[in-house]
C-alpha positions in Angstrom: 5.9 17.6 3.7 6.8 14.7 1.7 7.8 16.8 -1.2 10.5 18.5 0.9 12.3 15.1 1.2 12.5 14.9 -2.6 13.7 18.4 -3.2 17.3 17.4 -3.0 16.8 15.0 -5.8 15.3 17.6 -8.1 18.4 19.8 -7.9 20.0 21.4 -11.0 23.3 19.7 -10.2 23.3 15.9 -9.6 27.0 15.6 -9.1 26.8 16.2 -5.4 24.4 13.3 -5.0 26.5 11.0 -7.2 29.7 11.9 -5.4 28.2 11.3 -1.9 26.8 7.9 -3.1 30.1 6.8 -4.5 32.0 7.8 -1.3 29.7 5.7 0.6 30.2 2.7 -1.7 34.0 3.1 -1.4 33.9 3.1 2.3 31.6 0.2 2.3 33.8 -1.8 0.0 36.9 -0.9 2.0 35.4 -1.9 5.3 34.6 -5.4 3.9 37.3 -6.2 1.4 39.3 -8.6 3.6 36.1 -10.6 4.5 34.7 -10.5 0.9 38.0 -10.7 -1.0 37.2 -7.7 -3.2 39.4 -6.6 -5.9 41.4 -3.4 -4.9 41.3 -2.3 -8.5 37.6 -1.6 -8.2 38.1 0.7 -5.2 40.9 2.5 -6.9 38.9 3.0 -10.0 36.0 4.6 -8.1 38.5 6.9 -6.2 39.8 8.1 -9.5 36.4 9.2 -11.0 35.8 12.8 -11.8 32.3 14.0 -12.5 32.9 16.8 -15.1 29.3 17.6 -15.6 25.9 16.3 -14.3 23.7 19.3 -14.7 20.1 20.0 -15.7 19.7 21.5 -19.2 15.9 21.6 -19.3 12.8 20.7 -17.5 9.7 19.1 -19.1 6.1 19.5 -18.0 3.8 16.6 -18.9 0.9 18.3 -17.0 0.4 20.5 -14.2 1.5 17.9 -11.6 4.2 16.1 -13.6 7.7 17.2 -14.0 11.0 15.8 -15.1 14.5 17.2 -15.5 16.8 16.5 -18.5 20.5 16.2 -17.6 23.7 16.2 -19.5 26.4 13.7 -18.1 30.1 13.7 -18.4 32.3 11.4 -16.3 36.0 10.9 -16.6 37.4 7.5 -15.4 40.8 5.9 -16.3 41.3 8.2 -19.3 37.9 7.2 -20.7 35.1 9.8 -20.8 31.5 8.6 -20.3 28.9 10.9 -21.6 25.3 11.4 -22.5 22.8 14.1 -23.1 19.1 14.4 -22.3 19.0 11.9 -19.5 15.5 12.1 -17.9 14.9 12.1 -14.3 11.3 12.1 -13.0 10.1 14.4 -10.2 7.2 13.6 -7.8 4.2 15.8 -7.2 3.1 17.5 -4.0 1.8 14.1 -2.6 5.0 12.3 -3.4 3.6 10.4 -6.5 5.2 10.3 -9.9 3.2 10.2 -13.2 4.1 8.2 -16.1 2.2 7.4 -19.2 -0.9 9.1 -17.5 -1.0 7.0 -14.5 0.1 7.8 -10.9 2.8 5.6 -9.4 5.0 5.7 -6.3 8.5 4.5 -5.2 9.2 3.4 -1.6 12.3 4.6 0.3 14.9 1.9 0.2 17.3 1.1 3.1 20.6 0.5 1.5 23.7 -0.9 3.1 25.8 -1.9 0.1 25.8 -4.5 -2.6 25.6 -8.2 -1.9 27.7 -11.1 -3.2 26.2 -14.1 -5.0 26.8 -17.4 -3.3 28.6 -15.7 -0.4 26.8 -17.4 2.3 27.1 -20.8 0.6 30.8 -20.7 0.3 31.4 -19.2 3.8 28.7 -20.8 5.8 31.1 -22.3 8.3 33.1 -19.0 8.7 32.5 -17.3 12.1 33.5 -13.9 10.8 30.7 -14.2 8.0 28.2 -15.3 10.5 28.8 -12.4 12.7 28.1 -10.0 9.8 24.8 -11.7 9.0 23.6 -11.3 12.6 23.2 -7.6 12.6 20.7 -5.1 13.5 18.6 -2.7 11.2 20.6 0.4 12.4 19.4 3.3 10.4 22.4 5.2 11.5 24.8 3.1 9.5 22.6 2.8 6.4 21.3 5.0 3.4 17.7 5.6 3.0 17.0 6.6 -0.7 13.8 6.5 -2.9 13.9 3.4 -4.8 13.8 5.0 -8.2 16.8 7.4 -7.4 18.7 4.5 -5.9 18.1 2.6 -9.2 19.6 5.6 -11.1 22.6 5.7 -8.9 23.1 1.9 -9.2 22.9 2.2 -13.0 25.7 4.8 -12.8 27.7 2.5 -10.5 27.2 -0.3 -12.8 28.5 1.8 -15.8 31.6 2.8 -14.0 32.6 -0.7 -12.8 31.9 -2.3 -16.3 34.7 -3.0 -18.6 35.4 0.2 -20.5 35.5 0.5 -24.4 37.1 3.1 -26.6 33.9 3.3 -28.6 32.1 6.5 -27.4 28.8 5.3 -28.8 28.8 2.3 -26.5 29.8 4.5 -23.3 26.9 6.9 -24.2 24.4 4.0 -24.6 25.2 2.9 -21.0 23.8 6.0 -19.4 20.6 5.9 -21.6 19.6 2.9 -19.4 18.6 5.5 -16.9 15.7 6.7 -19.2 14.4 3.1 -19.2 13.9 3.2 -15.5 11.0 5.9 -15.8 7.8 4.2 -14.8 9.3 0.7 -14.5 7.0 -1.4 -12.2 8.2 -3.9 -9.7 11.5 -5.0 -8.2 14.7 -5.2 -10.4 17.9 -7.2 -9.6 21.0 -5.2 -10.6 24.1 -7.5 -11.5 27.5 -5.8 -11.4 31.0 -6.8 -11.9 32.6 -10.1 -11.2 34.5 -10.5 -8.0 35.7 -14.1 -8.8 34.4 -17.0 -10.8 30.7 -17.3 -10.5 30.4 -14.4 -8.0 29.0 -11.0 -8.9 28.0 -7.9 -6.9 24.2 -7.6 -7.1 21.3 -5.7 -5.3 17.5 -6.0 -5.5 16.0 -2.5 -5.8 12.2 -1.8 -5.7 11.3 0.8 -8.3 7.8 1.9 -9.0 4.4 0.4 -7.7 0.7 1.3 -8.6 -1.4 2.4 -5.7 -4.5 0.4 -4.9 -6.5 3.7 -4.5 -8.6 2.3 -1.7 -8.7 5.3 0.6 -6.8 8.5 1.8 -4.7 6.6 4.3 -3.3 4.1 1.8 -2.8 7.0 -0.7 -0.8 9.0 1.9 1.1 6.2 3.3 2.5 4.7 0.0 5.2 7.5 -0.6 6.2 7.2 3.1 6.9 3.4 2.9 10.5 2.4 3.8 11.9 -1.0 2.8 14.8 -3.2 3.3 14.9 -5.2 0.1 15.8 -8.7 1.2 14.0 -11.5 3.1 17.1 -13.5 3.8 18.1 -11.9 7.0 18.7 -12.8 10.5 15.9 -12.5 13.0 17.8 -9.6 14.7 17.4 -7.5 11.6 13.6 -7.6 11.9 13.5 -6.2 15.5 13.0 -2.6 16.4 16.3 -0.6 17.0 17.0 2.6 18.9 17.9 4.3 15.6 14.2 4.0 14.4 12.9 6.3 17.1 11.5 9.5 15.5 12.3 8.1 12.0 10.0 5.1 11.3 7.0 3.9 13.3 7.7 1.0 15.6 4.2 -0.4 15.4 3.5 -0.3 11.6 4.9 -3.3 9.6 3.2 -6.1 7.6 2.3 -9.5 9.0 4.3 -11.4 6.5 7.8 -12.5 5.5 8.4 -8.7 5.2 7.8 -8.1 9.0 10.3 -5.7 10.3 11.8 -5.1 6.9 8.8 -2.9 5.5 8.3 0.2 7.7 6.7 3.7 7.5 8.1 7.1 8.2 6.7 8.9 11.1 4.3 11.7 10.2 6.0 14.6 11.8 6.9 18.1 10.8 10.2 17.7 12.7 11.5 14.9 10.3 14.0 16.2 7.9 16.3 14.6 5.3 20.0 15.0 4.9 21.2 14.5 1.3 24.8 14.5 2.4 24.3 11.4 4.5 21.2 10.1 2.7 19.5 9.8 6.0 16.5 11.0 8.0 16.8 12.9 11.2 14.2 14.2 13.6 14.7 17.6 15.2 12.7 16.9 18.3 13.5 14.9 21.3 9.9 14.7 22.5 7.9 11.5 22.8 4.7 12.9 21.6 2.5 10.8 19.1 3.5 13.1 16.1 7.1 12.2 16.4 6.8 8.5 16.8 3.8 7.4 14.9 3.1 6.9 11.2 0.0 8.4 9.6 -2.0 5.2 9.6 -1.1 4.3 13.2 -2.0 8.0 14.3 -5.6 7.1 13.3 -6.0 4.7 16.2 -7.2 6.1 19.5 -6.3 4.8 22.8 -3.3 2.6 21.7 -1.8 2.5 25.1 -4.6 0.1 26.1 -4.0 -2.4 23.3 -1.4 -5.1 22.5 1.2 -4.0 20.1 0.4 -6.7 17.6 -3.2 -5.5 17.5 -1.9 -1.9 16.7 0.1 -3.3 14.0 -2.8 -5.1 12.5 -5.0 -1.9 12.9 -2.7 0.2 10.9 -2.5 -2.4 8.2 -6.3 -2.8 8.1 -6.9 0.9 7.8 -4.9 1.1 4.6 -7.1 -1.7 3.2 -10.5 -0.1 4.0 -12.9 0.5 1.2 -14.4 4.0 1.1 -18.1 4.0 1.9 -20.9 5.9 0.1 -22.3 7.1 3.4 -19.2 7.4 5.4 -19.1 9.8 8.3 -16.6 11.3 10.9 -15.7 9.1 13.9 -17.2 10.4 17.2 -13.8 9.8 18.7 -11.3 11.2 16.3 -7.5 11.7 16.6 -7.2 14.7 14.4 -5.5 13.5 11.2 -8.7 12.2 9.5 -8.7 14.0 6.1 -11.6 12.0 4.8 -14.4 9.8 6.1 -14.2 6.1 5.4 -16.4 4.4 8.0 -19.5 4.7 10.1 -20.2 4.9 13.8 -22.2 1.8 14.7 -24.2 1.5 18.0 -22.9 -1.8 19.3 -23.2 -4.2 22.2 -20.9 -6.9 23.4 -22.8 -10.1 24.1 -23.2 -13.6 22.7 -26.0 -14.2 20.2 -27.4 -17.6 19.5 -23.8 -18.7 18.3 -23.8 -16.5 15.3 -21.0 -14.3 16.8 -18.7 -17.1 18.0 -15.2 -16.6 17.2 -15.0 -13.8 14.5 -18.7 -13.9 13.5 -20.6 -10.5 13.7 -24.3 -10.0 13.8 -25.7 -6.6 12.3 -28.9 -5.0 11.3 -30.2 -4.4 7.9 -30.0 -0.7 8.2 -26.4 -0.9 9.2 -25.7 -3.1 6.1 -27.2 -0.4 4.0 -25.0 2.3 5.7 -21.9 0.1 4.8 -22.7 0.4 1.1 -19.6 0.8 -0.9 -18.3 1.0 -4.5 -16.0 -1.7 -5.7 -14.2 -2.6 -9.0 -14.8 -5.9 -10.4 -13.5 -7.3 -13.6 -15.4 -10.0 -15.7 -13.6 -12.0 -18.5 -15.4 -13.5 -21.5 -13.9 -16.1 -23.8 -15.2 -15.8 -27.4 -14.5 -18.1 -30.4 -13.5 -16.1 -33.5 -12.2 -16.6 -37.0 -8.5 -17.2 -36.8 -7.4 -13.8 -38.4 -4.2 -12.2 -37.2 -5.9 -8.9 -36.5 -9.5 -7.5 -36.4 -11.0 -4.5 -38.1 -12.3 -1.9 -35.6 -15.2 0.1 -37.0 -17.8 2.1 -35.0 -19.2 -0.3 -32.4 -18.0 -3.7 -33.8 -14.9 -5.8 -34.3 -14.6 -7.9 -37.4 -12.4 -11.0 -37.6 -12.0 -12.1 -41.2 -10.0 -14.8 -42.9 -10.9 -15.5 -46.5 -14.6 -16.4 -46.5 -14.8 -16.9 -42.8 -15.9 -14.0 -40.7 -16.8 -13.3 -37.0 -18.3 -10.0 -35.9 -18.6 -8.7 -32.3 -21.3 -6.0 -32.0 -20.9 -3.7 -28.8 -24.1 -2.8 -27.1 -22.7 -0.7 -24.3 -20.1 2.1 -23.8 -18.0 3.2 -20.9 -20.2 5.0 -18.3 -23.2 3.0 -19.0 -25.4 1.5 -16.1 -26.1 -2.2 -16.4 -28.3 -4.6 -14.3 -28.4 -8.4 -14.4 -29.2 -9.8 -17.8 -28.4 -6.7 -19.8 -26.4 -7.5 -23.0 -23.0 -6.2 -23.2 -22.0 -7.5 -26.7 -23.3 -9.9 -29.3 -21.2 -12.3 -31.5 -22.1 -13.6 -34.9 -19.9 -15.9 -37.0 -18.9 -19.3 -38.1 -18.8 -20.7 -34.6 -22.3 -19.7 -33.6 -25.5 -21.0 -35.3 -27.3 -17.8 -34.2 -26.3 -14.4 -32.6 -24.8 -15.1 -29.2 -25.6 -12.6 -26.5 -23.0 -12.1 -23.7 -24.8 -10.7 -20.7 -23.9 -9.0 -17.4 -24.4 -11.6 -14.6 -23.6 -9.5 -11.5 -26.0 -9.4 -8.7 -26.0 -5.7 -8.3 -26.4 -2.7 -10.6 -23.1 -1.6 -12.0 -21.4 1.0 -14.1 -19.2 0.1 -16.9 -15.8 1.5 -16.0 -13.5 0.2 -18.7 -13.9 -1.5 -22.0 -11.1 -2.8 -24.3 -9.8 0.1 -26.4 -8.9 -2.0 -29.5 -9.8 -5.5 -30.5 -8.2 -8.4 -28.7 -5.7 -10.5 -30.6 -6.7 -14.3 -31.3 -4.9 -17.1 -29.7 -5.0 -20.8 -30.2 -6.3 -23.1 -27.4 -7.4 -26.8 -27.0 -10.5 -28.3 -25.4 -10.6 -31.4 -23.3 -10.7 -33.6 -26.3 -7.5 -31.9 -27.6 -9.5 -30.1 -30.4 -8.0 -26.8 -31.4 -9.9 -23.5 -31.7 -9.2 -19.8 -31.9 -10.4 -17.5 -29.2 -10.1 -14.1 -27.6 -10.5 -13.0 -24.0 -12.5 -9.8 -23.4 -12.1 -8.1 -20.0 -14.7 -5.6 -18.8 -14.2 -3.6 -15.5 -17.4 -2.7 -13.6 -17.9 -0.2 -10.9 -20.4 -2.0 -8.5 -22.5 -0.3 -5.8 -22.6 -3.1 -3.1 -24.3 -3.2 0.3 -22.9 -5.3 3.2 -23.4 -9.0 2.8 -22.9 -12.2 4.8 -19.3 -13.3 4.4 -18.0 -9.7 4.1 -15.2 -8.5 6.4 -15.6 -5.4 8.6 -13.2 -4.0 11.1 -12.6 -1.4 13.8 -9.5 0.7 14.2 -8.0 -1.4 17.0 -7.0 -4.4 15.0 -10.3 -6.0 15.7 -12.0 -7.5 12.7 -14.7 -10.1 11.9 -17.0 -11.6 9.2 -20.6 -10.9 8.9 -22.5 -14.0 10.0 -26.0 -12.9 10.2 -28.0 -9.8 9.0 -31.3 -9.3 10.8 -34.2 -7.1 10.1 -34.1 -3.9 12.4 -37.2 -5.2 14.3 -35.5 -8.4 15.0 -32.4 -6.9 16.6 -31.9 -6.5 20.4 -32.6 -3.0 21.8 -31.1 -0.9 24.5 -32.3 1.8 26.8 -30.1 4.9 26.8 -31.2 8.2 28.4 -34.8 6.8 28.8 -35.1 6.1 25.0 -35.3 2.7 23.4 -32.8 2.2 20.6 -32.1 -0.5 18.2 -28.6 -2.0 18.2 -26.8 -2.2 14.9 -24.2 -4.7 15.8 -23.4 -7.4 18.2 -19.9 -8.3 19.0 -18.4 -11.2 21.1 -16.8 -10.0 24.4 -14.5 -13.0 24.0 -12.7 -11.3 21.1 -11.4 -8.6 23.4 -9.9 -10.7 26.2 -8.3 -13.0 23.7 -6.7 -10.2 21.7 -6.1 -7.6 24.4 -7.1 -4.7 22.3 -8.9 -2.8 25.2 -8.7 0.5 23.4 -12.1 -0.3 21.7 -13.7 -0.3 25.1 -12.6 3.3 25.8 -13.9 4.3 22.4 -17.3 2.6 23.0 -17.8 4.0 26.6 -16.5 7.6 25.9 -18.5 7.9 22.6 -21.9 7.1 24.0 -21.3 9.3 27.1 -20.1 12.0 24.7 -23.2 11.7 22.3 -25.9 11.4 25.0 -24.5 12.7 28.2 -22.3 15.5 29.5 -18.7 14.0 28.8 -17.1 16.4 26.3 -13.4 15.9 26.9 -12.8 14.2 23.6 -15.2 16.1 21.5 -12.3 18.0 19.8 -10.2 14.9 19.2 -7.9 12.6 21.3 -4.3 11.8 21.1 -3.5 8.2 20.1 -1.5 8.3 23.4 -4.5 9.3 25.5 -4.6 7.4 28.8 -8.3 6.7 29.1 -7.9 5.2 32.6 -7.4 8.6 33.9 -11.0 9.6 32.9 -12.7 6.5 33.8 -14.5 8.0 36.8 -15.6 11.0 34.8 -16.9 8.6 32.1 -18.7 6.4 34.3 -20.4 9.3 36.0 -21.7 10.5 32.6 -22.8 7.1 31.7 -24.8 6.7 35.0 -26.5 9.9 34.2 -28.1 8.3 31.1 -29.0 5.0 32.7 -26.0 2.7 33.1 -25.5 0.5 36.1 -22.4 1.0 38.3 -20.1 -0.7 35.8 -21.2 1.4 32.9 -23.5 -1.2 31.3 -26.9 -0.6 29.8 -30.1 -2.6 29.8 -30.3 -4.7 26.6 -33.7 -6.5 25.7 -34.0 -9.4 23.2 -37.5 -11.2 23.0 -38.3 -12.0 26.6 -34.7 -11.8 27.9 -32.9 -8.8 29.6 -29.1 -8.3 30.1 -26.9 -5.5 31.1 -24.2 -5.2 28.5 -21.4 -2.8 27.4 -23.0 -0.5 24.8 -21.7 2.3 22.8 -20.5 3.6 19.4 -17.6 2.2 17.5 -16.2 3.4 14.1 -16.4 0.5 11.6 -15.0 0.1 8.2 -15.4 -2.4 5.4 -12.2 -4.3 4.5 -11.1 -4.8 0.9 
């Protein structure tokens, strides 16, 4: 579906896109010209622009998933013709990702409401008219939403058209080739345009491309659907939900940072469409079902009606930060949009345990810790003293730094893909700074695979020690892929915005046991019940009760999935009846034994993930 939103930007003729954009800019400038004292000449110049040509002449194919169009541009403005040939515009793949220099990148959708003026607020800070403008809402009906990369292309064109023109055709041609430099550019770029008055310029911050973290399928799917307003200096009202957001972006997914309310996510709905003439999204449905209101990440959370909104916000964020487990399994209570497995179903109980699960502490069993085994990427850096040569020779498996009669040689003992354990030698160094061969070993706790080694010798640099004595060194970075079980101090989380830190890992025979359906079962995790009442994410209780009733009793209402908007309260009597059939008391609690003590506690399954 994401590909359909981009199809308009892959057209053979870009003149429609440029004209629509310039018309919006003209309207925006005319609306604010009295307040901002804009020069009428700029508006008149834009009105007299004629796009003679902006058509695709060829299409390149880097690989089976990467495409870009080559365009010829010819624009007439004030008797000056601006032109360029072979201007490259990248196209995304089916998942909404671009590829540049053999790496996948994505661009967020940017909410655009015109260009800003430097020092405007400082000069007019006592002006009531200006204050009324800054106290506005994030009304999507009055703003454009354009992919950051394509907005940067349009902004570059706008900058070219508002710059002082020259009669030299070469310089006019060079201006448009700045578009080619946008391909693959990482981060946020500030565009500075023409002067309005002394020390005042039109400008805009535009996010271009970003590298995905590649943590899990939820993060991967969500990145190209990110919507951002590229400014943190806004009034509080700009961060609040607005009626225009409904059916376009998720009310519940936004980061817990200075970008709260300004970074949003598109709803994951087949009814969501994009209008290239208005540069806006619209939703064909007037329904209030989950598909038309929630983003892909929020849709993964069951029973959200029973949890505080702030916890759902945290839950959707946490899911995108989850590491994929080696032994991941499907959740017993699923919502229907799980494409991959990233967590495990843990048999848990809510109860206090010798102070170890106070606050956010969590007690787990050894077998559960092994089930949470994951693969993480870790980078280790080594500083090596070398002969102060400008460059090194790279032959076979060694680097040679040579200056006159002085020489340092680095001998590689491993290659990419090799498995290493603690103490294994990665490389050896022999040279003027070492009396004998110096071994540099792997010091990680767990067995690892070498994921990435330097392709070419590192370039030396000068540094000074604590005594201000100079030396020449290089820094070697090696990336490892580490298979790692759950450890004390690691963070895990459920889907309901509930998270905690592993405080204790017990042998299975030291864990409390519970009796379900006449069978004694070892608990895998003990959570504090105080964490629920303080955070009001009661949705996890419906997951715990319904999951154990589904696995061991006759409750099957959720076996094929459950909507995030499911009202679990309506099924409470049916769930309780099923729980009582397998040994619960009248409140749905099960007998839990630990040493010589007995309790009746809430017991069931909850889907847990490991946090990055």
